[in-house]
DRENDO-1510 file (C-alpha; in Angstrom, 1 decimal, always signed):
<recs>
REC; n; res; u; v; w
REC; 1; UNK; +2.3; +5.5; +18.8 .
REC; 2; UNK; -1.2; +4.6; +17.6 .
REC; 3; UNK; -2.9; +6.4; +14.7 .
REC; 4; UNK; -6.4; +6.3; +16.1 .
REC; 5; UNK; -8.4; +9.1; +14.4 .
REC; 6; UNK; -11.9; +9.2; +15.8 .
REC; 7; UNK; -12.9; +11.9; +13.3 .
REC; 8; UNK; -12.4; +9.3; +10.5 .
REC; 9; UNK; -15.1; +7.1; +12.1 .
REC; 10; UNK; -17.4; +10.2; +12.3 .
REC; 11; UNK; -16.8; +10.8; +8.6 .
REC; 12; UNK; -17.4; +7.2; +7.7 .
REC; 13; UNK; -20.6; +7.1; +9.7 .
REC; 14; UNK; -21.9; +10.1; +7.8 .
REC; 15; UNK; -21.2; +8.5; +4.5 .
REC; 16; UNK; -22.9; +5.3; +5.5 .
REC; 17; UNK; -26.0; +7.1; +6.9 .
REC; 18; UNK; -26.4; +9.0; +3.6 .
REC; 19; UNK; -25.9; +5.8; +1.6 .
REC; 20; UNK; -28.7; +4.1; +3.5 .
REC; 21; UNK; -31.1; +6.7; +2.3 .
REC; 22; UNK; -30.4; +6.1; -1.4 .
REC; 23; UNK; -32.9; +4.0; -3.2 .
REC; 24; UNK; -31.9; +0.5; -4.3 .
REC; 25; UNK; -28.6; +0.3; -2.6 .
REC; 26; UNK; -27.6; -3.3; -1.9 .
REC; 27; UNK; -24.3; -2.4; -0.3 .
REC; 28; UNK; -22.2; +0.8; +0.2 .
REC; 29; UNK; -18.9; +1.0; +2.0 .
REC; 30; UNK; -16.3; +3.6; +2.7 .
REC; 31; UNK; -12.6; +3.0; +3.4 .
REC; 32; UNK; -10.6; +5.8; +4.9 .
REC; 33; UNK; -6.8; +5.6; +5.0 .
REC; 34; UNK; -4.1; +7.6; +6.8 .
REC; 35; UNK; -0.6; +6.5; +5.9 .
REC; 36; UNK; +2.7; +8.2; +6.8 .
REC; 37; UNK; +5.3; +7.1; +4.3 .
REC; 38; UNK; +9.1; +7.3; +3.8 .
REC; 39; UNK; +11.3; +6.2; +0.9 .
REC; 40; UNK; +15.1; +6.5; +0.9 .
REC; 41; UNK; +17.1; +5.4; -2.2 .
REC; 42; UNK; +20.8; +5.5; -2.5 .
REC; 43; UNK; +22.6; +4.8; -5.8 .
REC; 44; UNK; +26.4; +4.4; -5.9 .
REC; 45; UNK; +26.9; +6.2; -2.7 .
REC; 46; UNK; +24.6; +9.2; -3.4 .
REC; 47; UNK; +21.1; +9.9; -2.0 .
REC; 48; UNK; +19.0; +9.7; -5.1 .
REC; 49; UNK; +15.6; +9.8; -3.4 .
REC; 50; UNK; +14.4; +10.9; +0.0 .
REC; 51; UNK; +10.6; +11.4; +0.2 .
REC; 52; UNK; +8.5; +11.7; +3.3 .
REC; 53; UNK; +4.9; +12.5; +3.6 .
REC; 54; UNK; +1.4; +11.3; +4.4 .
REC; 55; UNK; -1.0; +9.6; +2.0 .
REC; 56; UNK; -4.6; +10.1; +3.1 .
REC; 57; UNK; -8.0; +9.8; +1.5 .
REC; 58; UNK; -11.2; +7.9; +1.3 .
REC; 59; UNK; -12.6; +5.3; -1.2 .
REC; 60; UNK; -16.4; +4.8; -1.6 .
REC; 61; UNK; -18.2; +2.0; -3.3 .
REC; 62; UNK; -21.9; +1.7; -4.1 .
REC; 63; UNK; -23.7; -1.4; -5.4 .
REC; 64; UNK; -27.2; -1.4; -6.7 .
REC; 65; UNK; -29.0; -4.3; -8.5 .
REC; 66; UNK; -26.6; -5.0; -11.4 .
REC; 67; UNK; -24.7; -1.8; -11.0 .
REC; 68; UNK; -21.5; -0.7; -9.3 .
REC; 69; UNK; -19.8; +2.7; -8.8 .
REC; 70; UNK; -16.5; +3.7; -7.2 .
REC; 71; UNK; -15.0; +7.1; -6.3 .
REC; 72; UNK; -12.3; +8.5; -4.1 .
REC; 73; UNK; -11.5; +11.7; -2.3 .
REC; 74; UNK; -8.2; +13.2; -1.1 .
REC; 75; UNK; -9.9; +15.9; +1.0 .
REC; 76; UNK; -11.5; +14.3; +4.1 .
REC; 77; UNK; -14.4; +16.7; +4.5 .
REC; 78; UNK; -18.1; +15.8; +4.8 .
REC; 79; UNK; -19.1; +17.8; +1.7 .
REC; 80; UNK; -16.4; +16.2; -0.5 .
REC; 81; UNK; -17.3; +12.6; +0.7 .
REC; 82; UNK; -21.0; +13.3; +0.0 .
REC; 83; UNK; -20.1; +14.4; -3.5 .
REC; 84; UNK; -18.1; +11.2; -4.1 .
REC; 85; UNK; -20.9; +9.0; -2.7 .
REC; 86; UNK; -23.5; +10.6; -5.0 .
REC; 87; UNK; -21.2; +10.3; -8.0 .
REC; 88; UNK; -20.6; +6.6; -7.2 .
REC; 89; UNK; -24.3; +6.1; -6.8 .
REC; 90; UNK; -25.0; +7.7; -10.2 .
REC; 91; UNK; -22.4; +5.4; -11.8 .
REC; 92; UNK; -24.0; +2.4; -10.2 .
REC; 93; UNK; -27.5; +3.4; -11.4 .
REC; 94; UNK; -26.2; +4.0; -14.9 .
REC; 95; UNK; -24.5; +0.6; -15.1 .
REC; 96; UNK; -27.6; -1.1; -13.7 .
REC; 97; UNK; -29.8; +0.3; -16.5 .
REC; 98; UNK; -27.3; -0.3; -19.3 .
REC; 99; UNK; -26.1; -3.3; -21.3 .
REC; 100; UNK; -23.0; -3.3; -19.1 .
REC; 101; UNK; -25.2; -4.6; -16.2 .
REC; 102; UNK; -23.2; -6.8; -13.9 .
REC; 103; UNK; -24.1; -10.5; -13.5 .
REC; 104; UNK; -22.6; -10.6; -10.1 .
REC; 105; UNK; -23.7; -9.2; -6.8 .
REC; 106; UNK; -21.5; -8.7; -3.6 .
REC; 107; UNK; -21.9; -10.9; -0.7 .
REC; 108; UNK; -23.6; -9.0; +2.1 .
REC; 109; UNK; -22.3; -9.9; +5.6 .
REC; 110; UNK; -23.5; -9.4; +9.2 .
REC; 111; UNK; -22.8; -6.3; +11.3 .
REC; 112; UNK; -19.4; -6.3; +13.0 .
REC; 113; UNK; -17.3; -3.9; +15.2 .
REC; 114; UNK; -13.6; -4.7; +15.4 .
REC; 115; UNK; -10.3; -3.1; +16.1 .
REC; 116; UNK; -6.8; -4.5; +15.3 .
REC; 117; UNK; -3.5; -2.7; +16.0 .
REC; 118; UNK; -0.6; -4.9; +15.1 .
REC; 119; UNK; +2.2; -4.7; +17.7 .
REC; 120; UNK; +5.7; -3.4; +16.9 .
REC; 121; UNK; +9.0; -3.8; +18.7 .
REC; 122; UNK; +10.1; -0.3; +17.7 .
REC; 123; UNK; +7.7; +2.1; +16.1 .
REC; 124; UNK; +8.7; +3.4; +12.7 .
REC; 125; UNK; +7.4; +6.8; +13.6 .
REC; 126; UNK; +9.7; +7.1; +16.7 .
REC; 127; UNK; +13.0; +6.4; +14.8 .
REC; 128; UNK; +14.7; +9.6; +13.7 .
REC; 129; UNK; +15.2; +10.1; +9.9 .
REC; 130; UNK; +18.9; +10.6; +10.3 .
REC; 131; UNK; +19.3; +7.2; +11.9 .
REC; 132; UNK; +17.5; +5.5; +9.0 .
REC; 133; UNK; +19.6; +7.4; +6.5 .
REC; 134; UNK; +22.8; +6.4; +8.4 .
REC; 135; UNK; +21.8; +2.8; +8.3 .
REC; 136; UNK; +21.1; +2.8; +4.6 .
REC; 137; UNK; +24.4; +4.6; +3.9 .
REC; 138; UNK; +26.3; +2.1; +6.0 .
REC; 139; UNK; +24.8; -0.8; +4.0 .
REC; 140; UNK; +25.8; +1.0; +0.8 .
REC; 141; UNK; +29.3; +1.4; +2.1 .
REC; 142; UNK; +29.6; -2.3; +3.0 .
REC; 143; UNK; +28.3; -3.4; -0.4 .
REC; 144; UNK; +30.9; -1.1; -2.1 .
REC; 145; UNK; +33.7; -2.6; +0.1 .
REC; 146; UNK; +32.7; -6.3; -0.2 .
REC; 147; UNK; +31.4; -7.0; -3.7 .
REC; 148; UNK; +34.1; -7.7; -6.3 .
REC; 149; UNK; +34.3; -6.1; -9.7 .
REC; 150; UNK; +31.4; -3.8; -8.8 .
REC; 151; UNK; +30.0; -1.7; -11.5 .
REC; 152; UNK; +26.9; -0.3; -9.8 .
REC; 153; UNK; +24.9; -0.6; -6.6 .
REC; 154; UNK; +21.7; +0.6; -5.0 .
REC; 155; UNK; +19.9; +0.4; -1.7 .
REC; 156; UNK; +16.2; +1.2; -1.2 .
REC; 157; UNK; +14.4; +1.5; +2.1 .
REC; 158; UNK; +10.6; +2.0; +2.3 .
REC; 159; UNK; +8.2; +2.2; +5.2 .
REC; 160; UNK; +4.5; +2.9; +5.7 .
REC; 161; UNK; +2.3; +3.0; +8.8 .
REC; 162; UNK; -1.2; +2.6; +7.6 .
REC; 163; UNK; -4.3; +3.3; +9.7 .
REC; 164; UNK; -7.6; +2.2; +8.0 .
REC; 165; UNK; -11.2; +2.8; +8.9 .
REC; 166; UNK; -13.9; +0.7; +7.2 .
REC; 167; UNK; -17.6; +1.2; +7.5 .
REC; 168; UNK; -20.5; -0.3; +5.5 .
REC; 169; UNK; -24.3; -0.2; +5.3 .
REC; 170; UNK; -24.3; -3.7; +6.8 .
REC; 171; UNK; -23.2; -2.2; +10.1 .
REC; 172; UNK; -19.6; -3.2; +9.9 .
REC; 173; UNK; -17.2; -0.8; +11.7 .
REC; 174; UNK; -13.6; -1.8; +11.5 .
REC; 175; UNK; -10.3; -0.2; +12.4 .
REC; 176; UNK; -6.9; -1.8; +11.6 .
REC; 177; UNK; -3.4; -0.4; +11.9 .
REC; 178; UNK; -0.2; -2.0; +10.7 .
REC; 179; UNK; +3.4; -1.0; +9.8 .
REC; 180; UNK; +5.5; -2.3; +6.9 .
REC; 181; UNK; +9.2; -1.8; +6.3 .
REC; 182; UNK; +11.1; -3.1; +3.3 .
REC; 183; UNK; +14.7; -3.0; +2.3 .
REC; 184; UNK; +16.3; -4.1; -1.0 .
REC; 185; UNK; +20.0; -4.0; -1.9 .
REC; 186; UNK; +21.2; -4.6; -5.4 .
REC; 187; UNK; +24.7; -5.0; -7.0 .
REC; 188; UNK; +25.9; -5.4; -10.6 .
REC; 189; UNK; +29.4; -6.5; -11.5 .
REC; 190; UNK; +31.5; -7.5; -14.5 .
REC; 191; UNK; +34.7; -9.5; -15.0 .
REC; 192; UNK; +35.9; -9.8; -18.5 .
REC; 193; UNK; +32.9; -10.7; -20.6 .
REC; 194; UNK; +30.9; -12.1; -17.7 .
REC; 195; UNK; +28.2; -9.9; -16.1 .
REC; 196; UNK; +26.5; -10.6; -12.8 .
REC; 197; UNK; +23.7; -9.0; -10.7 .
REC; 198; UNK; +22.4; -9.9; -7.3 .
REC; 199; UNK; +19.5; -8.7; -5.1 .
REC; 200; UNK; +18.7; -9.2; -1.5 .
REC; 201; UNK; +15.5; -8.1; +0.3 .
REC; 202; UNK; +14.3; -8.0; +3.9 .
REC; 203; UNK; +10.8; -7.1; +5.2 .
REC; 204; UNK; +8.9; -6.9; +8.4 .
REC; 205; UNK; +5.6; -5.6; +10.0 .
REC; 206; UNK; +7.2; -5.4; +13.5 .
REC; 207; UNK; +8.5; -1.9; +13.2 .
REC; 208; UNK; +12.1; -0.7; +12.8 .
REC; 209; UNK; +13.6; -4.2; +13.1 .
REC; 210; UNK; +14.9; -5.0; +9.6 .
REC; 211; UNK; +18.6; -5.0; +10.6 .
REC; 212; UNK; +17.7; -7.1; +13.7 .
REC; 213; UNK; +16.5; -9.8; +11.2 .
REC; 214; UNK; +19.5; -9.4; +9.0 .
REC; 215; UNK; +22.5; -7.2; +9.7 .
REC; 216; UNK; +24.0; -4.9; +7.1 .
REC; 217; UNK; +27.1; -7.1; +7.1 .
REC; 218; UNK; +25.0; -10.2; +6.4 .
REC; 219; UNK; +23.1; -8.5; +3.6 .
REC; 220; UNK; +26.4; -7.3; +2.0 .
REC; 221; UNK; +27.9; -10.8; +2.4 .
REC; 222; UNK; +24.9; -12.3; +0.6 .
REC; 223; UNK; +25.4; -10.0; -2.4 .
REC; 224; UNK; +29.1; -10.8; -2.4 .
REC; 225; UNK; +28.5; -14.5; -2.4 .
REC; 226; UNK; +26.0; -14.3; -5.2 .
REC; 227; UNK; +28.2; -12.0; -7.4 .
REC; 228; UNK; +31.3; -14.2; -6.9 .
REC; 229; UNK; +29.2; -17.3; -7.7 .
REC; 230; UNK; +28.0; -15.8; -11.0 .
REC; 231; UNK; +31.4; -14.4; -12.0 .
REC; 232; UNK; +33.2; -17.6; -11.4 .
REC; 233; UNK; +30.4; -20.2; -11.8 .
REC; 234; UNK; +30.0; -22.7; -14.6 .
REC; 235; UNK; +27.4; -22.4; -17.3 .
REC; 236; UNK; +24.7; -25.0; -16.5 .
REC; 237; UNK; +24.0; -27.8; -18.9 .
REC; 238; UNK; +20.7; -27.5; -20.8 .
REC; 239; UNK; +18.2; -30.3; -20.3 .
REC; 240; UNK; +15.9; -32.0; -17.8 .
REC; 241; UNK; +17.4; -32.6; -14.3 .
REC; 242; UNK; +16.4; -33.3; -10.7 .
REC; 243; UNK; +16.5; -30.1; -8.8 .
REC; 244; UNK; +16.3; -29.0; -5.1 .
REC; 245; UNK; +14.5; -25.7; -4.7 .
REC; 246; UNK; +15.4; -23.7; -1.6 .
REC; 247; UNK; +12.6; -21.8; +0.2 .
REC; 248; UNK; +13.1; -18.5; -1.8 .
REC; 249; UNK; +12.7; -20.3; -5.1 .
REC; 250; UNK; +9.7; -22.5; -4.1 .
REC; 251; UNK; +8.1; -19.4; -2.7 .
REC; 252; UNK; +8.3; -17.5; -6.0 .
REC; 253; UNK; +7.2; -20.6; -7.9 .
REC; 254; UNK; +4.2; -21.1; -5.6 .
REC; 255; UNK; +3.2; -17.4; -5.9 .
REC; 256; UNK; +3.9; -16.7; -9.6 .
REC; 257; UNK; +3.3; -20.1; -11.2 .
REC; 258; UNK; +0.5; -21.4; -9.1 .
REC; 259; UNK; -1.0; -18.7; -6.8 .
REC; 260; UNK; -2.3; -16.5; -9.6 .
REC; 261; UNK; -4.0; -19.5; -11.2 .
REC; 262; UNK; -6.2; -19.8; -8.1 .
REC; 263; UNK; -7.3; -16.2; -7.8 .
REC; 264; UNK; -11.0; -16.7; -8.6 .
REC; 265; UNK; -11.2; -13.9; -11.2 .
REC; 266; UNK; -8.2; -15.3; -13.1 .
REC; 267; UNK; -9.2; -18.9; -12.5 .
REC; 268; UNK; -12.7; -18.4; -14.0 .
REC; 269; UNK; -11.3; -16.4; -16.9 .
REC; 270; UNK; -9.5; -19.5; -18.2 .
REC; 271; UNK; -6.6; -20.6; -16.0 .
REC; 272; UNK; -5.5; -24.2; -16.3 .
REC; 273; UNK; -7.1; -25.1; -13.0 .
REC; 274; UNK; -10.6; -23.6; -13.8 .
REC; 275; UNK; -12.4; -26.9; -13.7 .
REC; 276; UNK; -10.1; -28.9; -11.4 .
REC; 277; UNK; -11.6; -28.2; -8.0 .
REC; 278; UNK; -11.6; -31.5; -6.1 .
REC; 279; UNK; -9.1; -33.0; -8.5 .
REC; 280; UNK; -5.5; -34.0; -7.9 .
REC; 281; UNK; -3.2; -31.3; -9.3 .
REC; 282; UNK; +0.0; -32.0; -7.4 .
REC; 283; UNK; +2.0; -34.7; -5.5 .
REC; 284; UNK; +0.3; -35.8; -2.3 .
REC; 285; UNK; +3.3; -34.3; -0.5 .
REC; 286; UNK; +2.1; -30.8; -1.6 .
REC; 287; UNK; -0.1; -28.5; +0.5 .
REC; 288; UNK; -0.3; -24.9; -0.5 .
REC; 289; UNK; -2.1; -22.2; +1.5 .
REC; 290; UNK; -2.7; -18.4; +1.3 .
REC; 291; UNK; -2.6; -17.5; +4.9 .
REC; 292; UNK; -3.1; -13.9; +6.3 .
REC; 293; UNK; -2.2; -15.1; +9.8 .
REC; 294; UNK; +1.5; -16.0; +9.3 .
REC; 295; UNK; +3.7; -14.2; +11.8 .
REC; 296; UNK; +5.4; -11.1; +10.5 .
REC; 297; UNK; +4.2; -11.6; +6.9 .
REC; 298; UNK; +3.8; -8.8; +4.4 .
REC; 299; UNK; +0.3; -10.2; +3.7 .
REC; 300; UNK; -0.6; -10.6; +7.3 .
REC; 301; UNK; -3.7; -8.7; +8.4 .
REC; 302; UNK; -7.1; -9.2; +10.1 .
REC; 303; UNK; -9.5; -7.6; +7.7 .
REC; 304; UNK; -9.3; -7.0; +4.0 .
REC; 305; UNK; -10.2; -3.9; +2.1 .
REC; 306; UNK; -13.8; -5.0; +1.8 .
REC; 307; UNK; -14.1; -5.3; +5.6 .
REC; 308; UNK; -14.1; -9.1; +5.4 .
REC; 309; UNK; -12.4; -11.2; +8.1 .
REC; 310; UNK; -9.3; -12.6; +6.4 .
REC; 311; UNK; -8.9; -16.4; +6.8 .
REC; 312; UNK; -6.6; -19.0; +5.5 .
REC; 313; UNK; -7.4; -20.3; +2.0 .
REC; 314; UNK; -6.3; -23.9; +1.5 .
REC; 315; UNK; -5.5; -23.9; -2.2 .
REC; 316; UNK; -4.0; -27.5; -2.4 .
REC; 317; UNK; -4.3; -30.1; +0.3 .
REC; 318; UNK; -2.2; -33.2; -0.1 .
REC; 319; UNK; -2.2; -32.7; -3.8 .
REC; 320; UNK; -5.9; -32.0; -4.3 .
REC; 321; UNK; -7.1; -28.5; -5.4 .
REC; 322; UNK; -9.5; -27.4; -2.7 .
REC; 323; UNK; -10.2; -23.7; -2.9 .
REC; 324; UNK; -10.0; -20.5; -4.9 .
REC; 325; UNK; -9.2; -17.1; -3.4 .
REC; 326; UNK; -12.3; -14.9; -3.5 .
REC; 327; UNK; -13.6; -11.4; -2.8 .
REC; 328; UNK; -17.3; -10.6; -2.0 .
REC; 329; UNK; -18.4; -10.8; -5.6 .
REC; 330; UNK; -16.8; -14.2; -6.4 .
REC; 331; UNK; -17.8; -15.6; -3.0 .
REC; 332; UNK; -21.4; -14.9; -3.9 .
REC; 333; UNK; -21.0; -16.2; -7.4 .
REC; 334; UNK; -19.4; -19.4; -6.4 .
REC; 335; UNK; -21.6; -19.8; -3.2 .
REC; 336; UNK; -18.5; -20.1; -1.0 .
REC; 337; UNK; -17.4; -18.5; +2.2 .
REC; 338; UNK; -15.4; -15.3; +1.7 .
REC; 339; UNK; -11.6; -15.6; +2.3 .
REC; 340; UNK; -10.7; -11.9; +2.7 .
REC; 341; UNK; -8.5; -11.7; -0.4 .
REC; 342; UNK; -9.7; -8.3; -1.6 .
REC; 343; UNK; -6.9; -5.8; -1.5 .
REC; 344; UNK; -6.3; -2.4; -2.9 .
REC; 345; UNK; -3.0; -0.6; -3.6 .
REC; 346; UNK; -4.5; +2.6; -2.1 .
REC; 347; UNK; -7.7; +4.4; -1.5 .
REC; 348; UNK; -7.5; +5.7; -5.1 .
REC; 349; UNK; -8.5; +2.3; -6.5 .
REC; 350; UNK; -11.1; -0.4; -5.8 .
REC; 351; UNK; -9.9; -3.7; -4.3 .
REC; 352; UNK; -9.1; -6.8; -6.4 .
REC; 353; UNK; -8.6; -10.4; -5.5 .
REC; 354; UNK; -5.0; -10.6; -4.4 .
REC; 355; UNK; -2.7; -13.0; -2.6 .
REC; 356; UNK; -1.4; -12.4; +0.9 .
REC; 357; UNK; +1.1; -14.9; +2.3 .
REC; 358; UNK; +1.2; -17.8; -0.2 .
REC; 359; UNK; +3.3; -20.7; +0.9 .
REC; 360; UNK; +3.9; -24.4; +0.6 .
REC; 361; UNK; +3.7; -26.1; +4.0 .
REC; 362; UNK; +6.7; -28.1; +5.3 .
REC; 363; UNK; +6.9; -31.9; +5.0 .
REC; 364; UNK; +8.8; -34.5; +7.0 .
REC; 365; UNK; +12.2; -34.9; +5.3 .
REC; 366; UNK; +15.4; -33.4; +6.7 .
REC; 367; UNK; +16.9; -31.0; +4.2 .
REC; 368; UNK; +20.0; -33.1; +3.7 .
REC; 369; UNK; +17.9; -36.1; +2.6 .
REC; 370; UNK; +16.7; -34.2; -0.4 .
REC; 371; UNK; +20.1; -34.3; -2.0 .
REC; 372; UNK; +20.6; -38.0; -1.5 .
REC; 373; UNK; +20.4; -40.2; -4.7 .
REC; 374; UNK; +20.9; -37.3; -7.1 .
REC; 375; UNK; +23.8; -38.2; -9.4 .
REC; 376; UNK; +23.7; -34.9; -11.2 .
REC; 377; UNK; +21.3; -32.0; -10.7 .
REC; 378; UNK; +21.0; -28.5; -9.5 .
REC; 379; UNK; +20.5; -26.7; -6.1 .
REC; 380; UNK; +18.4; -23.6; -6.8 .
REC; 381; UNK; +18.9; -21.1; -3.9 .
REC; 382; UNK; +17.6; -17.7; -4.9 .
REC; 383; UNK; +15.4; -16.4; -7.8 .
REC; 384; UNK; +15.8; -13.2; -9.8 .
REC; 385; UNK; +12.7; -12.5; -11.7 .
REC; 386; UNK; +10.1; -14.7; -13.3 .
REC; 387; UNK; +6.8; -14.9; -15.2 .
REC; 388; UNK; +3.9; -17.3; -15.6 .
REC; 389; UNK; +0.9; -17.7; -17.8 .
REC; 390; UNK; -2.7; -18.8; -17.3 .
REC; 391; UNK; -2.0; -21.9; -19.4 .
REC; 392; UNK; +0.3; -23.1; -16.6 .
REC; 393; UNK; +3.7; -22.4; -18.3 .
REC; 394; UNK; +6.3; -20.6; -16.3 .
REC; 395; UNK; +9.9; -19.3; -16.4 .
REC; 396; UNK; +12.1; -18.2; -13.4 .
REC; 397; UNK; +15.5; -16.8; -13.4 .
REC; 398; UNK; +17.9; -18.0; -10.7 .
REC; 399; UNK; +20.6; -15.7; -9.2 .
REC; 400; UNK; +22.2; -18.3; -6.9 .
REC; 401; UNK; +22.6; -22.0; -7.9 .
REC; 402; UNK; +25.0; -24.9; -7.5 .
REC; 403; UNK; +25.6; -28.2; -9.1 .
REC; 404; UNK; +24.6; -31.4; -7.2 .
REC; 405; UNK; +27.0; -34.2; -7.9 .
REC; 406; UNK; +26.7; -37.6; -6.3 .
REC; 407; UNK; +24.4; -36.2; -3.6 .
REC; 408; UNK; +26.7; -33.3; -2.7 .
REC; 409; UNK; +26.4; -29.6; -3.4 .
REC; 410; UNK; +29.4; -28.6; -5.5 .
REC; 411; UNK; +30.4; -25.7; -7.8 .
REC; 412; UNK; +28.3; -22.6; -8.4 .
REC; 413; UNK; +26.6; -22.1; -11.7 .
REC; 414; UNK; +25.6; -18.9; -13.5 .
REC; 415; UNK; +23.0; -17.8; -16.0 .
REC; 416; UNK; +20.5; -20.4; -14.7 .
REC; 417; UNK; +16.9; -20.4; -15.8 .
REC; 418; UNK; +14.1; -22.9; -15.2 .
REC; 419; UNK; +11.0; -23.4; -17.1 .
REC; 420; UNK; +8.1; -25.8; -17.4 .
REC; 421; UNK; +4.4; -26.6; -16.8 .
REC; 422; UNK; +3.2; -25.7; -13.3 .
REC; 423; UNK; +1.0; -28.8; -12.7 .
REC; 424; UNK; +3.6; -31.1; -14.2 .
REC; 425; UNK; +6.2; -29.6; -11.8 .
REC; 426; UNK; +3.9; -30.0; -8.8 .
REC; 427; UNK; +3.3; -33.6; -9.7 .
REC; 428; UNK; +7.0; -34.2; -9.9 .
REC; 429; UNK; +7.7; -33.2; -6.4 .
REC; 430; UNK; +8.9; -36.2; -4.5 .
REC; 431; UNK; +10.3; -34.8; -1.3 .
REC; 432; UNK; +9.4; -31.9; +1.0 .
REC; 433; UNK; +11.7; -30.9; +3.8 .
REC; 434; UNK; +10.7; -29.9; +7.3 .
REC; 435; UNK; +12.2; -26.4; +7.3 .
REC; 436; UNK; +10.4; -23.1; +6.4 .
REC; 437; UNK; +11.4; -19.6; +5.3 .
REC; 438; UNK; +9.3; -16.5; +4.4 .
REC; 439; UNK; +10.3; -13.9; +1.8 .
REC; 440; UNK; +9.0; -10.3; +1.3 .
REC; 441; UNK; +8.1; -8.4; -1.9 .
REC; 442; UNK; +5.5; -6.7; -3.9 .
REC; 443; UNK; +3.0; -8.3; -6.4 .
REC; 444; UNK; +1.8; -6.4; -9.5 .
REC; 445; UNK; -1.7; -7.3; -10.9 .
REC; 446; UNK; -2.9; -4.0; -12.3 .
REC; 447; UNK; -2.1; -2.7; -8.8 .
REC; 448; UNK; +0.9; -3.3; -6.5 .
REC; 449; UNK; +0.5; -4.7; -3.0 .
REC; 450; UNK; +2.9; -6.1; -0.4 .
REC; 451; UNK; +3.0; -9.9; -0.2 .
REC; 452; UNK; +5.0; -12.7; +1.3 .
REC; 453; UNK; +5.7; -16.2; -0.1 .
REC; 454; UNK; +7.8; -19.1; +1.0 .
REC; 455; UNK; +8.0; -22.7; +2.0 .
REC; 456; UNK; +10.5; -25.4; +2.7 .
REC; 457; UNK; +13.2; -27.1; +0.6 .
REC; 458; UNK; +11.6; -29.1; -2.1 .
REC; 459; UNK; +12.9; -31.8; -4.5 .
REC; 460; UNK; +11.6; -32.0; -8.0 .
REC; 461; UNK; +12.4; -35.2; -9.9 .
REC; 462; UNK; +12.6; -33.6; -13.3 .
REC; 463; UNK; +12.7; -29.9; -14.4 .
REC; 464; UNK; +13.9; -28.1; -17.5 .
REC; 465; UNK; +17.1; -26.1; -16.8 .
REC; 466; UNK; +18.4; -23.6; -19.3 .
REC; 467; UNK; +22.1; -23.4; -20.2 .
REC; 468; UNK; +24.6; -24.7; -22.7 .
REC; 469; UNK; +23.8; -27.8; -24.8 .
REC; 470; UNK; +24.9; -31.2; -23.6 .
</recs>
């Protein structure tokens, strides 16, 4: 079922036509969004949240020479959009004539007409609510029956079908529609004085197919394995060790510890890579991209929220820093081609430079080769939280990890954390496997947007692991 609302184009055209009559406008654009949503949350066997509705509204931006204004409307009526446009224009004029005058101007693009409706295998809008609720409750039941020493559990299902119309004074007219579904299952357990918690997530843009990608039984089994590993695992030794990162862990590392450093607004505000374009920042085995074209990624789309064609940004190529992610403003400032990295949480806020699908590309090693030659180290399978700073320091918690002894994966370990310097860690990568896996989640940077990250198995020669003293 397609959400093609021709009346939205008519409204957008009216806004653009009026904006073209305003004096001094460099660029004005309107983004109209219509998004049916559903959230189901079950906690310890009880439905805690069940919310269904439609989020709809329009965002309007106006740029004049050195000034910028933004406004939004929740009533999609001509008079209301005209009011928002004029308010945004007044803001832009006020900024242009004040000491707050902007030093950047948006990149103005050629006219374009485009339409992109992402295909789905089973439309989210065609699946009855009671079927979705049954599936969530069945997963909750399986978690309760499988996870040992369970203290609490929760399952959250979220879906949105977003139809977006974009129009600008450049003559760009774009329609894009895509679906997102996301499931997270959490469990907490305790045995004696040992606590454990585990999280598993699944995502897709192909409709109601989450349980085709990973069955409820498999999700519950994953939580069970992680909880058992933490309850019965060893405490890791503290120190610097070789580690093998599985795709989930390298994905979080690439996104959190490196990706944010290469968003142009953060890069130019003082990140550790600010002045390193063209320089070696990683092992020559490392290539990192932010790619909006990856199949079934949460950050997969054709046009961003500024109406820019989204293209792959090659952040690192064979160890060399090649590119920053940009929006229209930073593309113009840096005199580079736009990458389509401008994204907004909703029509209520202006777009920011954000990641899409940020991944490390596979190498040539077989996965099993990465463990060879490691006398003692750690196999890091799945993360649980993390943080990074613009100076390149990072910390990541690990919810599933194992010892590596004489090249073999051995006993599980618990309470594992890794920390270090991002560029030093990238330089210490000495083997990259030929597999690949994508993960799904949400990134918070003032606003929250859906993203994917991932990569292959990767070996790091030396990384700081937290745990008990040697």
